[in-house]
C-alpha positions as CSV (number, residue, x, y, z in Angstrom):
1,X,17.9,117.8,107.5
2,X,18.1,119.7,104.2
3,X,16.5,122.9,103.0
4,X,15.2,124.2,99.7
5,X,15.0,127.9,99.0
6,X,13.4,129.8,96.1
7,X,13.8,133.2,94.7
8,X,10.9,134.4,92.5
9,X,12.4,137.0,90.3
10,X,11.5,139.1,87.2
11,X,13.0,136.6,84.8
12,X,12.3,133.2,86.5
13,X,12.6,131.3,89.7
14,X,16.0,130.3,91.2
15,X,16.0,127.4,93.6
16,X,18.8,126.0,95.7
17,X,19.1,122.8,97.8
18,X,21.1,123.2,101.0
19,X,22.6,120.6,103.3
20,X,22.5,120.5,107.1
21,X,25.7,122.7,107.0
22,X,23.8,125.2,104.8
23,X,26.2,124.7,101.9
24,X,24.6,124.7,98.5
25,X,24.3,121.2,97.0
26,X,22.6,122.1,93.8
27,X,20.9,125.0,92.0
28,X,18.1,125.3,89.4
29,X,16.7,128.1,87.3
30,X,13.3,128.0,85.6
31,X,12.5,130.9,83.2
32,X,9.0,132.4,82.9
33,X,7.7,135.2,80.7
34,X,6.8,138.8,81.4
35,X,4.1,140.3,79.3
36,X,4.0,143.9,78.0
37,X,0.5,144.3,76.6
38,X,0.9,148.1,76.5
39,X,3.3,150.8,77.5
40,X,3.9,150.8,81.3
41,X,2.1,147.5,81.7
42,X,4.3,144.6,83.0
43,X,2.5,141.4,83.9
44,X,3.2,137.8,84.8
45,X,1.1,134.7,85.4
46,X,1.0,133.4,89.0
47,X,0.5,129.9,87.5
48,X,4.0,130.3,85.8
49,X,5.5,130.9,89.2
50,X,3.9,127.8,90.6
51,X,5.0,125.7,87.6
52,X,8.6,127.0,88.0
53,X,8.6,126.1,91.7
54,X,7.2,122.6,91.0
55,X,9.7,121.9,88.2
56,X,12.7,123.3,90.1
57,X,11.9,121.3,93.2
58,X,11.7,118.0,91.2
59,X,14.9,118.9,89.4
60,X,16.9,119.5,92.6
61,X,15.7,116.3,94.3
62,X,16.5,114.3,91.2
63,X,19.8,115.8,90.5
64,X,21.1,115.2,94.0
65,X,19.3,111.9,94.7
66,X,17.7,113.6,97.7
67,X,14.6,111.9,99.2
68,X,11.6,114.1,99.9
69,X,11.6,113.2,103.6
70,X,15.1,114.7,103.9
71,X,13.7,118.2,103.2
72,X,12.9,119.7,106.6
73,X,11.7,123.2,105.5
74,X,11.3,125.4,102.4
75,X,11.2,129.2,102.1
76,X,10.7,131.7,99.4
77,X,11.9,135.1,98.5
78,X,9.4,136.9,96.3
79,X,9.5,139.9,93.9
80,X,7.9,142.9,95.5
81,X,4.8,145.1,95.0
82,X,2.6,142.3,93.7
83,X,-1.0,141.6,94.7
84,X,-2.6,138.4,93.4
85,X,-6.4,138.8,93.9
86,X,-8.0,135.6,95.3
87,X,-11.7,134.6,95.5
88,X,-13.3,133.2,98.6
89,X,-12.4,129.8,97.3
90,X,-8.8,130.7,97.0
91,X,-8.7,130.8,93.2
92,X,-6.8,133.6,91.4
93,X,-9.3,136.1,89.9
94,X,-6.8,137.2,87.2
95,X,-4.6,135.1,84.9
96,X,-1.9,137.8,84.8
97,X,-1.1,140.3,87.4
98,X,1.0,143.5,87.5
99,X,4.5,143.1,88.8
100,X,6.8,145.5,90.7
101,X,7.7,147.6,87.7
102,X,4.2,148.0,86.3
103,X,3.3,151.7,86.0
104,X,-0.4,151.7,85.1
105,X,-1.6,153.4,88.3
106,X,-0.3,157.0,87.8
107,X,-3.8,158.5,87.8
108,X,-4.6,156.7,91.0
109,X,-1.5,157.9,92.8
110,X,-2.2,161.5,91.8
111,X,-5.8,161.2,93.1
112,X,-4.6,159.6,96.4
113,X,-2.1,162.5,97.0
114,X,-5.0,164.9,96.4
115,X,-6.2,164.0,99.9
116,X,-3.0,162.5,101.5
117,X,0.1,164.5,102.2
118,X,2.7,162.9,100.0
119,X,5.7,163.8,102.1
120,X,4.2,162.4,105.2
121,X,3.2,159.2,103.3
122,X,6.8,158.7,102.1
123,X,8.3,159.4,105.5
124,X,5.9,156.9,107.0
125,X,6.1,154.1,104.4
126,X,9.6,154.6,103.0
127,X,8.1,153.8,99.6
128,X,10.6,155.6,97.3
129,X,10.1,153.8,94.0
130,X,7.8,155.8,91.7
131,X,4.7,155.9,93.9
132,X,2.4,154.4,91.2
133,X,4.2,151.1,91.3
134,X,3.1,150.3,94.9
135,X,0.4,147.8,95.6
136,X,-2.2,150.2,97.0
137,X,-2.3,152.2,93.8
138,X,-2.5,149.0,91.6
139,X,-5.5,147.9,93.7
140,X,-7.1,151.3,93.2
141,X,-6.5,150.9,89.5
142,X,-8.1,147.5,89.6
143,X,-11.1,148.8,91.5
144,X,-11.6,151.6,89.0
145,X,-11.1,149.7,85.8
146,X,-12.3,146.1,86.7
147,X,-14.9,146.6,89.4
148,X,-16.3,143.1,88.7
149,X,-13.0,141.5,89.6
150,X,-12.4,143.8,92.6
151,X,-15.8,143.2,94.1
152,X,-15.0,139.4,94.2
153,X,-11.7,139.8,96.1
154,X,-11.5,137.9,99.4
155,X,-7.8,138.3,99.9
156,X,-4.7,139.5,98.0
157,X,-1.4,137.7,98.2
158,X,2.1,138.8,97.4
159,X,4.2,136.7,95.0
160,X,5.8,134.4,97.5
161,X,2.7,134.4,99.7
162,X,0.7,133.0,96.8
163,X,3.2,130.1,96.4
164,X,3.0,129.5,100.2
165,X,-0.8,129.4,99.9
166,X,-0.5,126.8,97.0
167,X,1.8,124.7,99.2
168,X,-0.1,124.9,102.5
169,X,-3.6,126.3,102.0
170,X,-2.7,129.0,104.6
171,X,-2.4,132.7,103.7
172,X,-0.1,135.0,105.5
173,X,2.6,137.6,104.7
174,X,5.6,139.1,106.6
175,X,6.7,142.5,107.6
176,X,9.2,142.9,104.7
177,X,6.6,142.2,102.1
178,X,3.9,144.3,103.8
179,X,6.4,147.2,103.8
180,X,6.0,147.5,100.1
181,X,2.3,147.7,100.1
182,X,2.1,151.5,100.0
183,X,0.1,151.5,103.2
184,X,2.4,150.3,105.9
185,X,4.1,152.2,108.8
186,X,7.7,151.1,108.8
187,X,8.4,152.1,112.4
188,X,5.1,151.0,113.9
189,X,5.1,147.8,111.9
190,X,1.4,147.8,110.9
191,X,-0.9,148.9,108.1
192,X,-2.1,152.5,108.3
193,X,-5.9,152.8,108.3
194,X,-5.8,156.4,107.0
195,X,-4.1,155.4,103.8
196,X,-6.3,152.4,103.0
197,X,-9.4,154.5,103.8
198,X,-8.2,157.2,101.4
199,X,-7.6,154.6,98.8
200,X,-11.1,153.2,99.3
201,X,-9.8,149.7,100.0
202,X,-10.8,147.4,102.9
203,X,-7.6,146.5,104.7
204,X,-9.3,143.2,105.6
205,X,-8.3,141.8,102.2
206,X,-4.7,141.7,103.3
207,X,-3.5,138.5,105.1
208,X,-2.1,138.5,108.6
209,X,1.4,139.8,109.1
210,X,3.9,137.4,110.7
211,X,7.7,137.2,111.3
212,X,9.5,135.9,108.2
213,X,10.8,132.9,110.1
214,X,7.4,131.8,111.3
215,X,6.0,128.6,109.9
216,X,3.0,129.3,107.7
217,X,2.0,125.7,107.4
218,X,2.8,122.3,106.1
219,X,2.8,121.0,102.5
220,X,-0.6,119.6,101.5
221,X,-1.1,116.3,99.7
222,X,-1.9,117.8,96.3
223,X,1.1,120.2,96.6
224,X,3.3,117.3,97.5
225,X,2.3,115.5,94.4
226,X,2.9,118.5,92.2
227,X,6.3,119.4,93.7
228,X,7.8,116.2,94.8
229,X,8.0,117.4,98.4
230,X,6.8,115.2,101.3
231,X,3.4,115.9,102.7
232,X,3.8,117.8,106.0
233,X,7.1,119.6,105.1
234,X,7.4,122.9,106.9
235,X,6.9,126.1,104.9
236,X,8.3,129.3,106.3
237,X,6.7,132.7,105.7
238,X,9.7,134.0,103.8
239,X,10.3,137.6,102.7
240,X,10.4,140.2,99.9
241,X,13.3,139.9,97.5
242,X,15.0,143.1,98.6
243,X,15.1,142.1,102.3
244,X,16.1,138.5,101.5
245,X,18.9,139.7,99.3
246,X,20.1,142.0,102.1
247,X,20.1,139.1,104.5
248,X,21.8,136.7,102.1
249,X,24.5,139.2,101.2
250,X,25.5,141.1,104.3
251,X,23.4,139.5,107.1
252,X,21.5,141.6,109.6
253,X,24.3,143.8,111.0
254,X,23.9,147.6,111.1
255,X,26.0,149.5,108.6
256,X,26.6,146.7,106.2
257,X,26.3,147.7,102.5
258,X,26.4,146.0,99.2
259,X,25.8,146.4,95.5
260,X,23.5,144.2,93.4
261,X,24.8,144.3,89.8
262,X,22.0,142.5,87.9
263,X,19.5,143.5,85.2
264,X,18.5,146.3,87.5
265,X,21.2,147.5,89.9
266,X,21.0,149.0,93.4
267,X,23.1,149.8,96.5
268,X,21.3,149.0,99.8
269,X,22.4,149.5,103.3
270,X,21.4,147.8,106.5
271,X,20.4,150.2,109.3
272,X,18.5,150.2,112.6
273,X,16.7,153.3,111.4
274,X,15.2,153.7,107.9
275,X,17.2,156.0,105.6
276,X,14.7,158.5,104.5
277,X,14.9,161.7,102.3
278,X,11.9,163.2,100.7
279,X,13.9,164.8,97.9
280,X,16.0,161.9,96.8
281,X,13.6,159.2,98.1
282,X,15.6,156.1,98.8
283,X,13.2,153.2,98.9
284,X,13.1,151.3,102.2
285,X,11.8,147.8,103.2
286,X,11.6,146.2,106.6
287,X,14.6,143.9,106.9
288,X,14.0,140.2,107.6
289,X,15.6,140.6,111.0
290,X,13.5,142.4,113.7
291,X,14.2,146.1,114.2
292,X,16.3,146.5,111.0
293,X,15.7,148.1,107.6
294,X,17.2,147.9,104.2
295,X,17.3,151.2,102.3
296,X,18.5,151.6,98.7
297,X,18.6,153.5,95.4
298,X,18.5,151.7,92.1
299,X,19.0,151.9,88.4
300,X,16.1,150.3,86.7
301,X,18.3,149.1,83.8
302,X,21.9,148.5,85.0
303,X,22.8,145.2,83.5
304,X,20.0,145.6,81.0
305,X,21.7,148.6,79.7
306,X,24.9,146.7,79.2
307,X,22.8,143.9,77.5
308,X,21.4,146.6,75.2
309,X,24.9,147.7,74.3
310,X,25.9,144.1,73.6
311,X,23.0,143.5,71.3
312,X,23.0,146.8,69.4
313,X,26.5,148.2,69.6
314,X,28.3,144.8,69.5
315,X,25.9,142.5,67.5
316,X,28.8,140.6,66.0
317,X,29.6,139.1,69.4
318,X,26.1,139.1,71.0
319,X,25.6,135.5,70.5
320,X,29.0,134.5,71.9
321,X,29.0,132.8,75.3
322,X,31.9,135.0,76.3
323,X,30.4,138.2,74.9
324,X,30.8,140.2,78.2
325,X,34.4,139.0,78.6
326,X,35.1,140.2,75.1
327,X,33.4,143.5,75.9
328,X,35.7,143.8,78.9
329,X,38.7,143.4,76.6
330,X,37.3,146.1,74.3
331,X,36.8,148.5,77.1
332,X,40.3,147.8,78.5
333,X,41.7,149.2,75.2
334,X,39.9,152.5,75.7
335,X,41.4,155.0,78.1
336,X,39.9,156.1,81.4
337,X,37.0,158.4,80.5
338,X,36.3,156.6,77.2
339,X,37.9,159.4,75.1
340,X,35.3,161.9,76.4
341,X,32.2,159.8,75.7
342,X,29.6,159.6,78.5
343,X,26.8,157.0,78.8
344,X,23.6,157.5,80.8
345,X,22.1,154.1,81.7
346,X,18.5,155.3,82.2
347,X,17.2,153.2,79.4
348,X,14.2,152.2,81.5
349,X,13.6,155.7,82.8
350,X,14.7,157.7,85.7
351,X,14.5,157.0,89.4
352,X,14.0,159.3,92.4
353,X,17.7,160.1,92.6
354,X,17.5,161.7,89.2
355,X,16.6,165.3,88.5
356,X,13.6,164.0,86.6
357,X,12.1,160.5,86.1
358,X,11.7,161.5,82.4
359,X,15.4,161.1,81.9
360,X,16.3,158.6,79.2
361,X,19.4,156.7,78.3
362,X,21.9,158.5,76.0
363,X,25.5,158.7,74.7
364,X,26.9,162.2,75.0
365,X,30.2,163.5,73.7
366,X,30.3,161.4,70.6
367,X,32.9,162.6,68.0
368,X,34.5,161.3,64.9
369,X,37.4,159.8,66.8
370,X,35.2,157.8,69.1
371,X,35.4,154.0,68.6
372,X,33.2,151.0,69.4
373,X,35.7,150.3,72.3
374,X,35.0,153.8,73.7
375,X,31.2,153.1,73.6
376,X,31.6,149.9,75.5
377,X,33.9,151.5,78.1
378,X,31.5,154.5,78.4
379,X,28.6,152.1,79.2
380,X,30.6,150.3,82.0
381,X,31.7,153.6,83.4
382,X,28.2,155.2,83.1
383,X,26.6,152.5,85.2
384,X,29.4,152.7,87.8
385,X,29.2,156.5,87.9
386,X,25.5,156.5,88.3
387,X,25.7,154.0,91.2
388,X,28.4,156.2,92.8
389,X,25.7,158.8,93.4
390,X,23.7,156.2,95.4
391,X,26.7,155.2,97.4
392,X,27.7,158.7,98.3
393,X,24.2,159.5,99.4
394,X,24.2,156.5,101.7
395,X,27.5,157.6,103.2
396,X,26.0,161.0,103.9
397,X,22.9,159.5,105.6
398,X,24.3,156.6,107.6
399,X,27.4,155.2,109.0
400,X,28.4,152.4,106.6
401,X,31.5,150.3,106.3
402,X,34.3,151.2,103.9
403,X,34.0,148.2,101.7
404,X,31.4,147.0,99.2
405,X,30.4,143.5,98.6
406,X,29.1,143.0,95.0
407,X,26.5,140.4,93.9
408,X,24.6,139.7,90.7
409,X,25.7,138.6,87.3
410,X,27.9,141.7,86.8
411,X,30.1,140.5,89.7
412,X,31.7,138.0,87.4
413,X,33.6,140.7,85.6
414,X,36.8,141.4,87.5
415,X,37.6,144.2,85.1
416,X,34.2,145.9,86.0
417,X,34.7,145.3,89.7
418,X,38.1,147.0,89.5
419,X,36.4,149.9,87.8
420,X,33.9,150.1,90.6
421,X,36.7,150.2,93.2
422,X,38.4,153.0,91.3
423,X,35.1,155.0,90.8
424,X,33.9,154.5,94.4
425,X,37.3,154.7,96.1
426,X,36.6,151.6,98.3
427,X,37.6,148.0,98.4
428,X,35.2,145.8,96.3
429,X,34.7,142.2,97.4
430,X,33.5,139.3,95.3
431,X,32.3,136.1,97.1
432,X,31.0,132.7,96.1
433,X,27.4,134.0,96.5
434,X,26.9,136.2,93.5
435,X,23.5,135.6,91.8
436,X,22.1,133.6,94.7
437,X,21.9,136.2,97.4
438,X,18.1,136.3,97.6
439,X,17.8,132.5,97.7
440,X,20.5,132.4,100.3
441,X,18.5,134.8,102.4
442,X,15.4,132.6,102.0
443,X,17.5,129.6,103.0
444,X,18.6,131.4,106.2
445,X,14.9,132.0,106.9
446,X,14.1,128.3,106.5
447,X,17.1,127.4,108.7
448,X,15.7,129.6,111.5
449,X,12.0,128.4,110.9
450,X,13.1,124.7,111.2
451,X,15.3,125.3,114.3
452,X,18.6,124.7,112.5
453,X,19.6,128.2,113.3
454,X,18.6,130.4,116.3
455,X,19.4,133.7,114.5
456,X,21.0,135.0,111.4
457,X,24.6,135.3,112.5
458,X,25.6,132.3,110.4
459,X,25.1,134.1,107.1
460,X,28.7,135.5,107.0
461,X,30.1,132.0,107.2
462,X,28.4,131.0,103.9
463,X,30.4,133.6,102.0
464,X,33.9,132.7,100.7
465,X,35.9,135.6,99.4
466,X,37.1,135.0,95.8
467,X,38.9,138.3,95.3
468,X,39.2,141.8,96.4
469,X,39.7,144.8,94.2
470,X,41.3,147.9,95.8
471,X,41.1,151.3,94.3
472,X,44.1,152.7,92.3
473,X,44.8,156.2,93.6
474,X,45.6,157.6,90.2
475,X,42.5,156.2,88.5
476,X,40.3,157.2,91.5
477,X,41.6,160.8,91.2
478,X,40.7,160.8,87.5
479,X,37.2,159.5,88.1
480,X,36.6,162.3,90.6
481,X,36.8,164.8,87.8
482,X,34.9,162.6,85.4
483,X,32.1,162.2,88.0
484,X,31.6,165.9,88.2
485,X,31.1,166.1,84.4
486,X,28.8,163.1,84.5
487,X,26.5,164.8,86.9
488,X,26.2,167.8,84.6
489,X,25.4,165.4,81.7
490,X,22.7,163.7,83.8
491,X,21.0,166.9,84.8
492,X,21.0,168.1,81.2
493,X,19.5,164.9,80.0
494,X,16.8,165.1,82.7
495,X,15.9,168.6,81.3
496,X,15.8,167.2,77.7
497,X,13.6,164.3,78.8
498,X,11.1,166.8,80.4
499,X,11.2,169.0,77.3
500,X,10.5,166.0,74.9
501,X,7.4,165.1,77.0
502,X,6.1,168.6,77.3
């Protein structure tokens, strides 16, 4: 038996074909667009997700010569905080829907917290992203601004739940995805009537909540024709991307921690209790495994900030396939601390760990002696120093192991990983699973749903260590002083951001 797993992300769908030993046989990536019709509006087409799943499935089967009947089960990881409104006939009521980063519902969130205690809401839900990004507020916005559409809603589906529905005709969600709805009690594992009543939304529009490894249904004839899968193939419920990534990276053990170094970057920790703090607001999702949680902080533009530096500071190499390796070489020729230049990577705005969400990206400390190489190094250091704040907070709140596994596109830079080891003062581990953590988590769900696995203890065996970077004592000491100054810079920039918007 073989398995196909999918990871619906912001930039496209990643798909992987796994053999009976769960080793990856082939991978596929199908890009789709994100639309930005106005400031704070970030939208995607559910039909594009479906087209990507269909195309990637056919590609994997063809590339490997796998017969459709060899696929025993499929499972999806889906990007979070999405609600696809469906009519009674199951048709999407909108061509484009808001995705996780969409910020249109600020007024609705403020109105909600006029009647609901915000601190208690956070401590119940663990929803620590900017509150207006959560599903409950997006639905309030839809009800207020498009009542004709809202009145026709029969059910709403998360991103991966919509694809499951297209595959099977059955609609369900799981605990991890429901935990990002804005109206879910993490510890009780159920929707909270009080919150949905305050929002003026009938909780009956939400599908049943099931375990991630439960079988939603089987592939229908039409879906089989569109995807190349065999009719009757098992489809697992799957999970939200944050939880699938946690499972695929560090499994389900308490105290495991990792860093995802992608377009956005975050440091999550597995724990048997959610890591909550109303001031700093780490965001929490239910883990795929029962009784576990994944809590994290993020930079909305980690790798995206580095891409901005590539395109705007280093346009002469931006089109080079080895552009990031060339930037590593440039940074290596700049001294630790980048000659006094600091870079704040908040190009997409601030998060809950910042003094103000109005903080914006900046170079600070520029002088006539600063070089392009210094600017590149400052960017790499700034992202690492920002994420250090997340890591240190996690260490204060939970018992976590003293090593950090790094995944995502940035993990391919050994130079940068050594910098992280020096900045954080811990061993940094790179394995063969770098950009495929979420799809690996989805594959583990499919393995359990199909009976191939009885639990998730086999995840660790899928990782093969490629190298380990240990901190250099001298450089780590230097970064301790630089980190103190970096925090001063961050707070000052937050004040500037507030003043500019006043």
